[in-house]
Biotite code that builds the C-alpha atoms (Angstrom):
import biotite.structure as struc

atoms = struc.array([
    struc.Atom([13.428, -58.803, 26.321], chain_id="A", res_id=1, res_name="UNK", atom_name="CA", element="C"),
    struc.Atom([14.497, -58.955, 22.835], chain_id="A", res_id=2, res_name="UNK", atom_name="CA", element="C"),
    struc.Atom([12.612, -55.992, 22.260], chain_id="A", res_id=3, res_name="UNK", atom_name="CA", element="C"),
    struc.Atom([14.246, -53.426, 24.796], chain_id="A", res_id=4, res_name="UNK", atom_name="CA", element="C"),
    struc.Atom([17.851, -54.967, 23.384], chain_id="A", res_id=5, res_name="UNK", atom_name="CA", element="C"),
    struc.Atom([16.858, -54.374, 20.245], chain_id="A", res_id=6, res_name="UNK", atom_name="CA", element="C"),
    struc.Atom([16.022, -50.691, 20.647], chain_id="A", res_id=7, res_name="UNK", atom_name="CA", element="C"),
    struc.Atom([18.883, -50.236, 22.884], chain_id="A", res_id=8, res_name="UNK", atom_name="CA", element="C"),
    struc.Atom([21.418, -51.103, 20.190], chain_id="A", res_id=9, res_name="UNK", atom_name="CA", element="C"),
    struc.Atom([19.567, -48.870, 17.754], chain_id="A", res_id=10, res_name="UNK", atom_name="CA", element="C"),
    struc.Atom([19.918, -45.975, 20.171], chain_id="A", res_id=11, res_name="UNK", atom_name="CA", element="C"),
    struc.Atom([23.902, -46.084, 20.363], chain_id="A", res_id=12, res_name="UNK", atom_name="CA", element="C"),
    struc.Atom([25.603, -44.603, 17.923], chain_id="A", res_id=13, res_name="UNK", atom_name="CA", element="C"),
    struc.Atom([27.570, -46.667, 15.326], chain_id="A", res_id=14, res_name="UNK", atom_name="CA", element="C"),
    struc.Atom([31.078, -46.480, 15.158], chain_id="A", res_id=15, res_name="UNK", atom_name="CA", element="C"),
    struc.Atom([31.875, -46.561, 11.839], chain_id="A", res_id=16, res_name="UNK", atom_name="CA", element="C"),
    struc.Atom([35.142, -48.610, 11.383], chain_id="A", res_id=17, res_name="UNK", atom_name="CA", element="C"),
    struc.Atom([38.127, -47.255, 8.938], chain_id="A", res_id=18, res_name="UNK", atom_name="CA", element="C"),
    struc.Atom([39.292, -49.161, 6.135], chain_id="A", res_id=19, res_name="UNK", atom_name="CA", element="C"),
    struc.Atom([42.737, -49.597, 6.656], chain_id="A", res_id=20, res_name="UNK", atom_name="CA", element="C"),
    struc.Atom([44.478, -46.849, 4.091], chain_id="A", res_id=21, res_name="UNK", atom_name="CA", element="C"),
    struc.Atom([47.043, -48.431, 1.571], chain_id="A", res_id=22, res_name="UNK", atom_name="CA", element="C"),
    struc.Atom([50.567, -47.344, 2.722], chain_id="A", res_id=23, res_name="UNK", atom_name="CA", element="C"),
    struc.Atom([51.850, -43.453, 1.857], chain_id="A", res_id=24, res_name="UNK", atom_name="CA", element="C"),
    struc.Atom([53.960, -43.258, -0.819], chain_id="A", res_id=25, res_name="UNK", atom_name="CA", element="C"),
    struc.Atom([57.412, -41.218, -0.740], chain_id="A", res_id=26, res_name="UNK", atom_name="CA", element="C"),
    struc.Atom([57.355, -38.541, -3.087], chain_id="A", res_id=27, res_name="UNK", atom_name="CA", element="C"),
    struc.Atom([59.291, -38.962, -5.800], chain_id="A", res_id=28, res_name="UNK", atom_name="CA", element="C"),
    struc.Atom([62.857, -36.911, -4.913], chain_id="A", res_id=29, res_name="UNK", atom_name="CA", element="C"),
    struc.Atom([64.319, -35.111, -8.170], chain_id="A", res_id=30, res_name="UNK", atom_name="CA", element="C"),
    struc.Atom([67.562, -36.271, -8.575], chain_id="A", res_id=31, res_name="UNK", atom_name="CA", element="C"),
    struc.Atom([69.984, -33.733, -9.140], chain_id="A", res_id=32, res_name="UNK", atom_name="CA", element="C"),
    struc.Atom([73.135, -34.182, -10.866], chain_id="A", res_id=33, res_name="UNK", atom_name="CA", element="C"),
    struc.Atom([76.353, -33.723, -7.712], chain_id="A", res_id=34, res_name="UNK", atom_name="CA", element="C"),
    struc.Atom([78.099, -30.353, -7.886], chain_id="A", res_id=35, res_name="UNK", atom_name="CA", element="C"),
    struc.Atom([81.523, -30.741, -9.081], chain_id="A", res_id=36, res_name="UNK", atom_name="CA", element="C"),
    struc.Atom([84.351, -29.590, -6.732], chain_id="A", res_id=37, res_name="UNK", atom_name="CA", element="C"),
    struc.Atom([85.042, -26.320, -9.570], chain_id="A", res_id=38, res_name="UNK", atom_name="CA", element="C"),
    struc.Atom([81.496, -25.120, -9.838], chain_id="A", res_id=39, res_name="UNK", atom_name="CA", element="C"),
    struc.Atom([80.579, -25.229, -5.683], chain_id="A", res_id=40, res_name="UNK", atom_name="CA", element="C"),
    struc.Atom([84.644, -23.550, -5.296], chain_id="A", res_id=41, res_name="UNK", atom_name="CA", element="C"),
    struc.Atom([83.278, -20.977, -8.176], chain_id="A", res_id=42, res_name="UNK", atom_name="CA", element="C"),
    struc.Atom([80.187, -20.338, -6.193], chain_id="A", res_id=43, res_name="UNK", atom_name="CA", element="C"),
    struc.Atom([81.921, -19.560, -2.877], chain_id="A", res_id=44, res_name="UNK", atom_name="CA", element="C"),
    struc.Atom([84.538, -17.337, -4.558], chain_id="A", res_id=45, res_name="UNK", atom_name="CA", element="C"),
    struc.Atom([81.640, -15.650, -6.277], chain_id="A", res_id=46, res_name="UNK", atom_name="CA", element="C"),
    struc.Atom([80.010, -14.896, -3.311], chain_id="A", res_id=47, res_name="UNK", atom_name="CA", element="C"),
    struc.Atom([83.213, -13.536, -1.324], chain_id="A", res_id=48, res_name="UNK", atom_name="CA", element="C"),
    struc.Atom([84.003, -11.493, -4.429], chain_id="A", res_id=49, res_name="UNK", atom_name="CA", element="C"),
    struc.Atom([79.761, -9.777, -4.118], chain_id="A", res_id=50, res_name="UNK", atom_name="CA", element="C"),
    struc.Atom([80.019, -9.984, -0.333], chain_id="A", res_id=51, res_name="UNK", atom_name="CA", element="C"),
    struc.Atom([83.311, -7.465, -0.563], chain_id="A", res_id=52, res_name="UNK", atom_name="CA", element="C"),
    struc.Atom([82.255, -5.341, -2.762], chain_id="A", res_id=53, res_name="UNK", atom_name="CA", element="C"),
    struc.Atom([83.419, -6.171, -5.939], chain_id="A", res_id=54, res_name="UNK", atom_name="CA", element="C"),
    struc.Atom([81.726, -5.134, -9.295], chain_id="A", res_id=55, res_name="UNK", atom_name="CA", element="C"),
    struc.Atom([80.169, -6.504, -12.590], chain_id="A", res_id=56, res_name="UNK", atom_name="CA", element="C"),
    struc.Atom([81.277, -10.150, -11.651], chain_id="A", res_id=57, res_name="UNK", atom_name="CA", element="C"),
    struc.Atom([80.715, -12.718, -14.438], chain_id="A", res_id=58, res_name="UNK", atom_name="CA", element="C"),
    struc.Atom([82.137, -16.175, -14.255], chain_id="A", res_id=59, res_name="UNK", atom_name="CA", element="C"),
    struc.Atom([82.075, -18.504, -17.523], chain_id="A", res_id=60, res_name="UNK", atom_name="CA", element="C"),
    struc.Atom([82.121, -22.265, -17.635], chain_id="A", res_id=61, res_name="UNK", atom_name="CA", element="C"),
    struc.Atom([85.302, -23.161, -19.541], chain_id="A", res_id=62, res_name="UNK", atom_name="CA", element="C"),
    struc.Atom([84.969, -26.884, -19.446], chain_id="A", res_id=63, res_name="UNK", atom_name="CA", element="C"),
    struc.Atom([84.030, -27.412, -22.675], chain_id="A", res_id=64, res_name="UNK", atom_name="CA", element="C"),
    struc.Atom([86.178, -24.677, -23.916], chain_id="A", res_id=65, res_name="UNK", atom_name="CA", element="C"),
    struc.Atom([89.595, -25.019, -22.921], chain_id="A", res_id=66, res_name="UNK", atom_name="CA", element="C"),
    struc.Atom([91.359, -28.082, -20.790], chain_id="A", res_id=67, res_name="UNK", atom_name="CA", element="C"),
    struc.Atom([93.143, -25.706, -18.133], chain_id="A", res_id=68, res_name="UNK", atom_name="CA", element="C"),
    struc.Atom([90.300, -24.830, -16.234], chain_id="A", res_id=69, res_name="UNK", atom_name="CA", element="C"),
    struc.Atom([86.445, -25.135, -15.833], chain_id="A", res_id=70, res_name="UNK", atom_name="CA", element="C"),
    struc.Atom([85.795, -21.970, -14.994], chain_id="A", res_id=71, res_name="UNK", atom_name="CA", element="C"),
    struc.Atom([86.850, -18.417, -15.401], chain_id="A", res_id=72, res_name="UNK", atom_name="CA", element="C"),
    struc.Atom([85.362, -15.718, -12.411], chain_id="A", res_id=73, res_name="UNK", atom_name="CA", element="C"),
    struc.Atom([85.905, -12.362, -13.847], chain_id="A", res_id=74, res_name="UNK", atom_name="CA", element="C"),
    struc.Atom([84.833, -8.939, -11.650], chain_id="A", res_id=75, res_name="UNK", atom_name="CA", element="C"),
    struc.Atom([86.372, -5.760, -11.100], chain_id="A", res_id=76, res_name="UNK", atom_name="CA", element="C"),
    struc.Atom([87.648, -3.333, -7.908], chain_id="A", res_id=77, res_name="UNK", atom_name="CA", element="C"),
    struc.Atom([87.435, 0.540, -8.176], chain_id="A", res_id=78, res_name="UNK", atom_name="CA", element="C"),
    struc.Atom([90.827, 1.388, -7.117], chain_id="A", res_id=79, res_name="UNK", atom_name="CA", element="C"),
    struc.Atom([94.215, -0.428, -7.126], chain_id="A", res_id=80, res_name="UNK", atom_name="CA", element="C"),
    struc.Atom([93.765, -0.645, -3.574], chain_id="A", res_id=81, res_name="UNK", atom_name="CA", element="C"),
    struc.Atom([90.302, -2.415, -3.665], chain_id="A", res_id=82, res_name="UNK", atom_name="CA", element="C"),
    struc.Atom([91.853, -5.017, -6.661], chain_id="A", res_id=83, res_name="UNK", atom_name="CA", element="C"),
    struc.Atom([94.423, -6.086, -4.303], chain_id="A", res_id=84, res_name="UNK", atom_name="CA", element="C"),
    struc.Atom([92.224, -6.536, -1.372], chain_id="A", res_id=85, res_name="UNK", atom_name="CA", element="C"),
    struc.Atom([89.738, -8.714, -3.347], chain_id="A", res_id=86, res_name="UNK", atom_name="CA", element="C"),
    struc.Atom([92.517, -10.955, -4.571], chain_id="A", res_id=87, res_name="UNK", atom_name="CA", element="C"),
    struc.Atom([93.399, -11.512, -1.041], chain_id="A", res_id=88, res_name="UNK", atom_name="CA", element="C"),
    struc.Atom([90.261, -11.712, 0.059], chain_id="A", res_id=89, res_name="UNK", atom_name="CA", element="C"),
    struc.Atom([90.335, -15.109, -2.696], chain_id="A", res_id=90, res_name="UNK", atom_name="CA", element="C"),
    struc.Atom([93.889, -16.234, -1.749], chain_id="A", res_id=91, res_name="UNK", atom_name="CA", element="C"),
    struc.Atom([92.499, -15.832, 1.834], chain_id="A", res_id=92, res_name="UNK", atom_name="CA", element="C"),
    struc.Atom([89.618, -18.685, 1.300], chain_id="A", res_id=93, res_name="UNK", atom_name="CA", element="C"),
    struc.Atom([91.756, -20.618, -1.097], chain_id="A", res_id=94, res_name="UNK", atom_name="CA", element="C"),
    struc.Atom([93.875, -21.262, 1.448], chain_id="A", res_id=95, res_name="UNK", atom_name="CA", element="C"),
    struc.Atom([91.169, -21.701, 4.745], chain_id="A", res_id=96, res_name="UNK", atom_name="CA", element="C"),
    struc.Atom([89.955, -24.811, 2.330], chain_id="A", res_id=97, res_name="UNK", atom_name="CA", element="C"),
    struc.Atom([93.723, -26.303, 2.288], chain_id="A", res_id=98, res_name="UNK", atom_name="CA", element="C"),
    struc.Atom([93.689, -25.179, -1.374], chain_id="A", res_id=99, res_name="UNK", atom_name="CA", element="C"),
    struc.Atom([96.320, -22.958, -2.030], chain_id="A", res_id=100, res_name="UNK", atom_name="CA", element="C"),
    struc.Atom([96.308, -20.969, -5.303], chain_id="A", res_id=101, res_name="UNK", atom_name="CA", element="C"),
    struc.Atom([98.944, -21.628, -7.598], chain_id="A", res_id=102, res_name="UNK", atom_name="CA", element="C"),
    struc.Atom([99.775, -18.765, -9.201], chain_id="A", res_id=103, res_name="UNK", atom_name="CA", element="C"),
    struc.Atom([99.132, -14.942, -8.264], chain_id="A", res_id=104, res_name="UNK", atom_name="CA", element="C"),
    struc.Atom([100.735, -12.112, -10.386], chain_id="A", res_id=105, res_name="UNK", atom_name="CA", element="C"),
    struc.Atom([99.616, -8.579, -10.274], chain_id="A", res_id=106, res_name="UNK", atom_name="CA", element="C"),
    struc.Atom([99.584, -7.754, -6.762], chain_id="A", res_id=107, res_name="UNK", atom_name="CA", element="C"),
    struc.Atom([102.091, -5.477, -7.609], chain_id="A", res_id=108, res_name="UNK", atom_name="CA", element="C"),
    struc.Atom([100.224, -3.124, -9.542], chain_id="A", res_id=109, res_name="UNK", atom_name="CA", element="C"),
    struc.Atom([96.378, -3.627, -8.834], chain_id="A", res_id=110, res_name="UNK", atom_name="CA", element="C"),
    struc.Atom([95.419, -2.763, -11.689], chain_id="A", res_id=111, res_name="UNK", atom_name="CA", element="C"),
    struc.Atom([95.318, -6.778, -13.122], chain_id="A", res_id=112, res_name="UNK", atom_name="CA", element="C"),
    struc.Atom([95.765, -9.870, -10.688], chain_id="A", res_id=113, res_name="UNK", atom_name="CA", element="C"),
    struc.Atom([95.412, -12.873, -12.013], chain_id="A", res_id=114, res_name="UNK", atom_name="CA", element="C"),
    struc.Atom([94.963, -16.089, -9.564], chain_id="A", res_id=115, res_name="UNK", atom_name="CA", element="C"),
    struc.Atom([94.904, -20.017, -10.509], chain_id="A", res_id=116, res_name="UNK", atom_name="CA", element="C"),
    struc.Atom([93.078, -21.538, -8.170], chain_id="A", res_id=117, res_name="UNK", atom_name="CA", element="C"),
    struc.Atom([93.348, -25.173, -10.160], chain_id="A", res_id=118, res_name="UNK", atom_name="CA", element="C"),
    struc.Atom([90.001, -25.933, -11.814], chain_id="A", res_id=119, res_name="UNK", atom_name="CA", element="C"),
    struc.Atom([88.925, -22.146, -11.131], chain_id="A", res_id=120, res_name="UNK", atom_name="CA", element="C"),
    struc.Atom([91.198, -19.052, -13.118], chain_id="A", res_id=121, res_name="UNK", atom_name="CA", element="C"),
    struc.Atom([89.923, -15.599, -10.763], chain_id="A", res_id=122, res_name="UNK", atom_name="CA", element="C"),
    struc.Atom([90.898, -12.267, -12.936], chain_id="A", res_id=123, res_name="UNK", atom_name="CA", element="C"),
    struc.Atom([90.113, -8.822, -11.294], chain_id="A", res_id=124, res_name="UNK", atom_name="CA", element="C"),
    struc.Atom([90.610, -5.666, -12.782], chain_id="A", res_id=125, res_name="UNK", atom_name="CA", element="C"),
    struc.Atom([90.171, -1.610, -12.112], chain_id="A", res_id=126, res_name="UNK", atom_name="CA", element="C"),
    struc.Atom([87.231, -0.960, -14.937], chain_id="A", res_id=127, res_name="UNK", atom_name="CA", element="C"),
    struc.Atom([89.345, 0.464, -17.499], chain_id="A", res_id=128, res_name="UNK", atom_name="CA", element="C"),
    struc.Atom([91.942, -1.941, -17.591], chain_id="A", res_id=129, res_name="UNK", atom_name="CA", element="C"),
    struc.Atom([88.391, -4.969, -17.999], chain_id="A", res_id=130, res_name="UNK", atom_name="CA", element="C"),
    struc.Atom([87.334, -2.700, -20.779], chain_id="A", res_id=131, res_name="UNK", atom_name="CA", element="C"),
    struc.Atom([90.117, -2.737, -22.465], chain_id="A", res_id=132, res_name="UNK", atom_name="CA", element="C"),
    struc.Atom([90.822, -5.951, -22.466], chain_id="A", res_id=133, res_name="UNK", atom_name="CA", element="C"),
    struc.Atom([87.753, -7.304, -22.617], chain_id="A", res_id=134, res_name="UNK", atom_name="CA", element="C"),
    struc.Atom([88.145, -10.784, -22.344], chain_id="A", res_id=135, res_name="UNK", atom_name="CA", element="C"),
    struc.Atom([84.744, -12.120, -21.115], chain_id="A", res_id=136, res_name="UNK", atom_name="CA", element="C"),
    struc.Atom([84.251, -10.910, -24.902], chain_id="A", res_id=137, res_name="UNK", atom_name="CA", element="C"),
    struc.Atom([87.222, -13.381, -26.204], chain_id="A", res_id=138, res_name="UNK", atom_name="CA", element="C"),
    struc.Atom([86.046, -17.097, -23.894], chain_id="A", res_id=139, res_name="UNK", atom_name="CA", element="C"),
    struc.Atom([81.957, -16.128, -24.117], chain_id="A", res_id=140, res_name="UNK", atom_name="CA", element="C"),
    struc.Atom([82.097, -16.713, -28.444], chain_id="A", res_id=141, res_name="UNK", atom_name="CA", element="C"),
    struc.Atom([82.998, -20.244, -30.212], chain_id="A", res_id=142, res_name="UNK", atom_name="CA", element="C"),
    struc.Atom([86.199, -19.461, -31.471], chain_id="A", res_id=143, res_name="UNK", atom_name="CA", element="C"),
    struc.Atom([86.198, -20.174, -35.321], chain_id="A", res_id=144, res_name="UNK", atom_name="CA", element="C"),
    struc.Atom([88.387, -20.453, -38.339], chain_id="A", res_id=145, res_name="UNK", atom_name="CA", element="C"),
    struc.Atom([88.643, -18.949, -41.617], chain_id="A", res_id=146, res_name="UNK", atom_name="CA", element="C"),
    struc.Atom([90.563, -20.469, -44.875], chain_id="A", res_id=147, res_name="UNK", atom_name="CA", element="C"),
])
């Protein structure tokens, strides 16, 4: 009988017992610096201008260059009416956010509209006026003094 029980046990497939796996470690999460309110606003304004067919949109970080704003957005409209419409889109966005612009200048002519949104300043030009003033060049290069 012992022999039959031994054969029967040998015939049964052995079930391997699993060793307890080590607890899974959570993947390391990269900490990204928080996006400032000004950076988020500049991003939203740039996207809005792009959606509404503004041309040559550029965003310049000013935080290290001056104290009056953190970002400057420069864009072009195809015609005076387009420049004014783009300015209206930006002011509407700011009003919907509960932060109406501090100042809007130049909508009367539509050549160059300046929108002061606090930490973000927006310039919308007709292409010829933008080329003439070339404000991106003025802000992109660090100022040097000669004596």
